[in-house]
N, C-alpha and C positions, 0 to 999 in steps of 0.2 A: 211513520211519516216516510214518504219514497223522497229522499234528496238528490235522487240521479238527476235528473234534470237542470237542478243546481249546479250539479259537479261540472257536467257536459258543457252547459254554460260559463261556469268560471276555466274550463279547459281553454276552450273557444278564446275568451277573455285575455290569455298570456300569452295563443300566440299571435293573435291580433298586435297583442303589446309590442309581440318582440318583432313580427314583420314591419310595423310602424315605426319601431329607432330607424327603419334604413331610411323615412321618408326625411328628405335635406333639402325640403321649399324649393322655390324657384331662382338659385342663384345662378344657375348659367342660360337664364332669360336672355340677360345682353352679349352674350356671347355671337360671335361671327357666325355662321352658316357652315364656314370650313370647320370650324372647334365644336359646333354639336353634331357635324357627321362624323367626325372623328372619333367623338365621345361615344357616340352610337354603333358606331366601329366595332369601335373597343369594346363594349357591352356584349354585342351580339357574338365576337369572337370568345370572350368567357363563358356566356353561354352553351355554346356550343363543345367549350373545352368542359363545361361541369356533365353536361349531355352526354359526351362522351366516355366520361369516366365510369357514368352510371350505365354501359352499355346499350346507349343511345336510344332511351325509350319512348323517345319521340317518332322513331321509325320502324312500331310494330303494328302500326296500324295507318288507315289514310286517314287524310284528312282536307277538308274542307275549310278553304281560309275567305273570311267576308272581312273585308275593307268599304267603306263610304262616309261620305259627312252626314248623310242620314238614313235612316236605315237599315244598318248596319247588325245591330241587336237583334230587330224583329225580325231580319231576313235570317240570322243563324239560330234564332229561335222556331221559329217556321219551318227550316231544313232539318232541324235536328226533332222535330216533331214527328217532320214525314217518316224520318227513317225507323225514328221510334214505333211509327204504325207501322212500318212494314215488314216489323219484325227483328229488328235490327237493335244492339245490345251499343247506346249513342252515349259519347262523351258529348260534351257543354261547354265550354268557354265563351264569359261573356265580362264585358268589362266597361265602362265601371259598373261596381255595385250600387245599389241604391241603398240599401241600409244595412245589411248586414254582409262582412266580404264573403259568408260560404256562398251569397249566390253565384259566386263566381266563376264556379265548379258543381258542374251535376252530371250525373248516370241518369238518363230514363228521366224520371219528373224529378229524381230525389236529390237534391244537394248535397253535398259534401258533409259528412255527417263529422261533430265536432273533434272527434278523437282521433278519426283519418287525420283532418286538418291539422290539428295539434300536434301529431307525428309526423307529417310531411313537413311541416313549416322548419320542424326542429332538424330534422332531416337536411333537409337543406341548406341551411344556416350552420349547420356543421361541416358538411360538404364544402360549400363554396367556403369557408375559414382555412379546412384543412389545405384545399388545392392551393389559395390566396393568400392568405396571413397578412403577412405587412404589405405584399405586395399592391395593398387595397388603397394603400394610404392615399397615392394621386388623387385614384380614382374609386370612390368606398362603389362597392355591393350596394346595389339598390333593390327597392321596394319592387321595380316593375321585375328585373332580372328575377327577384328571389319566384314571384307569380307566374315565369314561363315556365322555368323549371318544374317545379310547385306541380303542374297543371299537367305536364307534359307525363312527370312519372306519376304522377296520380293516374290519369288515362290509363296507363301501360299496367299498372299494378291492379287496375280495375279490367282487365282483357277487354277492351271494347271494341266493338268490332270496327268502328269509325267514331272519328270527330270532329267535330266541327267547332270552328275558334274562331271568336270574334278578334279582331286588330283592337290595340287600346284605341293608337291615333297614327294615322298617317301609313304607313305599310313598310316602304323599302326598309326605312330603319326603327320599325316597331319591334320590340323584344318577342315577339311572339314569331317572327320572321327568320326562325333556324328550318324550316319545316321544306319539305318538297310538296306540294299540297298535291291531289288528282283535280281539284279543282280549284280555281281562286275566283274570287267574287267582288266585284268593285261595283254597289246600289247605286252609287250618285255621287258627285262632287260639287264639293261648292264653296263657298268662302267661311273657312272656319279654319281655327289655330294656325292663324296667320304671321306670329311671330315667328313659330316652329317649322311650321310648313310653305309659306305665304315667298314674297309676297303677292305674286298672281295667282288665276288659277291653276294655271298650266302648270305653273310648280306644285302646285296639291297633288294635281293629277298625276306628275312624276313619281312623286312618293307614294299614291295612292298604287300604281302600276307597277310599284315593285316587289308585288305580293304572285305575281306570274312569273310561273317556272315554267323551263323547259320540261315537256311530261304531262302539264298540268290543259286543263281546256279552261279556258276564261268566259267566265257570264257576267256580263254589263247591265244594267240596268237604263235608263233616259237617260244618256249622256249629252251638252252643248258639242256641237262640230269643236269645236276649238279642243278640248277636251277629249273626245275621241278618241280624236287624229292622236294623240299622245298614249292615250293608252295601246291604239293599234299597232301604233310601232314598237310598244315593247312587249306585244303580242308577236309582232312579227320576229325582231332581234331575239325572240326566244321558240320560234315555229310554233307558237303555240296556236289552235282555234280559237276563236274569238266569237261568240255568241250573243248575240241582242237578245236579250231575255222578250223583248216585245213583240219582236217579230218570230223569233218561235212561238210565242204565245198563240199569237194572230195565224201563221202559216197552220198549225194546229187544228186550231179550232175555226178557223174559217171566218173569223169576224174579222170585222172594220176596226182601228183604235179609236177609244174612245176618250173623253175625258175621267180621271181615277183619282180617287183621294191616294193618299200614301199608304193605308191598311192595302190596297187594292194593288200597288205596286210592286209591295215588298211580297205579298203573295202569288205574283206573277213571276218575279226574280225565283221564288224558292221553289215555286212547279219546273221553271227551266232549268235550275240546280237539276231535280230530284231527276227531271229529265234526260241530261246528261248522266249523268251517276248509273241508269238503266243501261246505257250507250257504254259504261264502263264495266256492266256486269253485272251490278243491284239488283236484285227483284225487291221492285216497285210497282204496286196497282194503281188505278187511278185515284182508287177509292181509298189507299192508302194519301195522296197526295191531298185527297181535300180532305180526311179525316185530319191531318198533320196540321194543315194551314188553317181547320176550325178552330183545333183544340190549343193551338198556339199561342204563348202567353207571356210578357212578361211584365214585371211593376212599376208601375210610375208610366205607363204609355195609355194615354187617355183612360186613366182607369178611375171609377169609381169607387167612393170610401163606400166599406158596409155601414149598414143602418135605415131605418125608414123614416128617420125625423129629417123635416125637412131644414134649411135648402139641403140638395144635396151637394156632396161638395167632391171634384173632380181633380187628380191631379196627374201631371203629366210634367215628363222630364225635359223638352223641349230647349233648347240653350243656343240656339244660331238662328241666323235668320227663314232661311229653307224650313227649319222646322215649326219654329214659329206660324210662319203663314202656312203649311199644310195643317198645324191645328188648329188656326183658328176656323178654317174652311171648314173643318171635321166639324167644330166645336159649334158650330154657328147651326149647324143644319142640326144636331142631335138637341141644342138647346128650342131650336125649334123659333131662333130669331130673335129670341129675345137676350138682351145682353147679359152677362155676366159679369158677377164683382171678378177680377185678378189680383191674385197675389202674384207678386213676382219678386224674384231676388237670384243675382248672379254673382259669379266669378268676376274680381277686376281684372280679370284678362280680357276679357269679354268688351267691345264696343257697344252700350246701350242703344247708339241714337238706332241702327238700323233695324233690330230686334225691335224695340218699342215702336217704331214708326209701322211695322207688320202688324200689331194691334190694331191700325186703324182705329174707326170711331167703334172697333166693337164692345171691348168694357161700358161696361155702365161708371165701373168706378174702377181706380186702381189704388193699391196696398204696398208701397212699396216696402220690402223687408230685406235679411241679407241671412245667407245661409251660412254654418259654419265648419270649415272645413281641414282637415289636418295637413300643416303644410303650403295649403293653398290662400290669398288671400280672397276676401268677400267684396264687394263694390258695397257700401257704405249705403244703406238704406236712402239718407236724403240727397245722395248724391245721385242715385236711379229715379228720385221723383223729381228732380232739377230735370235729367234729363229728358223724363215721361213729358216735362211742362215743355219744354225746348222742342220736343215730335209735334210739338200741337194738339196735343190733348186736350181735349175743351171740357171732358165731365170731370169729377172730382178727384183728386190725390191727396191720399193719405198714407204717414209714410208712421211705419211700428218695427222695428229693429227686430224684435222677435218673432221668429216665425211663428211659436204656437200661439202665440197672441195675435201675431197679423189675420189668421186664418178665424180666430174667436171676432175680430174686428169686423170682416169678411161676411163671416155669419151675419151677425147683428144685420149688416147692411143689406146684405142678400136676401135677408128674410121680411127685410120692409120693402123692400121693392119685388118681390114675390121671381126673385133668380137662382141660379144655379152660381157655387164658387168655385175657381179654377185656379188651380196654384199652380206657374209655370216659371221661366226659366233657367232650369237648373235642375239635375239629377241630386244634388248634395240636397238642395230644398225640400225634393221630392222627399227623400228619404226621412232626413229629421221630423215631416209633417204627418209621415205614414206611421211614423213612431203609437200618432195619439189611440188608434185604430188596430196597431199590430204590433206588437210586443216583441223586441228584438230577443229574447229568452224563447221566445213561443218559434218564432220564425227559424232559429237554429236548431233546437231542439225538435221539433217536428220536420227540419228538414224541405220546408217549402215558405215562399213569400206569402204565401196565403193559409196562415196556421186556424184550424179549426175553431179557436176558441179566442177570437179577437179580445182585446179589452176594451169593456164597455162605457166604464167613467168617462162621465164629457164627453159622449156621443152626443151631438147637435147643440149640447150645452150655449148660451154666450159667455 
């Protein structure tokens, strides 16, 4: 019998455990904005120091840096897919992951392999211990710092032609922001992560605009006027050309603006980035742009779970007001206007009221649950249910704290009503639910979020 997959997965799990030891919860949430910024700047300097000791691997390839309140992951994946279709060896870093940690890094269509992941994690942790040692006592080396170094180092060792890097949160003080990108991308700016980035939308825009660097070109999606002015001022101070993706799209295709869904907006931005890269010397055909946009995908982005048994179960990681609004508009078209049964769970850092208000009257039933996350607190399912009642939702509201049980409950209700099930509110919830169809070992060993041997047991069962 071949035990290689098990040994690979064990190697993966050990690396994850070592990295997760760096997670120290949300003890800085009550700090002042000045303290948070000072701490973030210290971390960025430490990351630069580690990278210098490794001969600056992040400078061995050009980088497209992508941020945004909504759409940054999908846009980053689309840009990477376009470049791959154009014949380039492309590194893609996304954050956060949905189900397994290796989703964060890939070259082409393949996630980082378990062996390389384990080796790189050990090397990063050993390097940090050697360089800083006891100096970390006051500001311990963090999970996000380790991932920043790991990703840039691995891309260099894989000799990528170009990397596409998604910001974790914000931009200016994000741990990925130690690079000088050739293109800086801001997909959108909305009200999210208010404790660390807010409180106003202009504050959030200032954080996002921090990825704009001299020598790059900035590409932005549809931004409110007050947000655009903040971004434009940053671009001006960096002497950077600022391009609005929508205007470039319509100027090229000679078509008037039309109402579009979030997928269209993300594709439009990715196409604009590709055309900027062409101006910078990359060879990317229109066919490659079309093929890349068509083939790009990430797990838990309005994703239907496999299997033919009814009802269909869809999973989406929407976790803020803008994302939920876009999701519901897209979902109601997809479901033919038939109200779905919605399973929703969130982190306690989220204000559920504006998010739940965006659900409106679309669901037939809401089932409140709660994801489990290391170092983060979930919103209690009964608290979420109370918020749904307060939001004015008139349909049935049920509470089931266990995510798997909540989906099975939703399936029973949806089967009775002849509707679909939609799971949303958190990428962490999406990852937990997804394991029913895709086992973690299969994802890790096959190096894809869509392994070819999804687990069959329990599919569609009550």
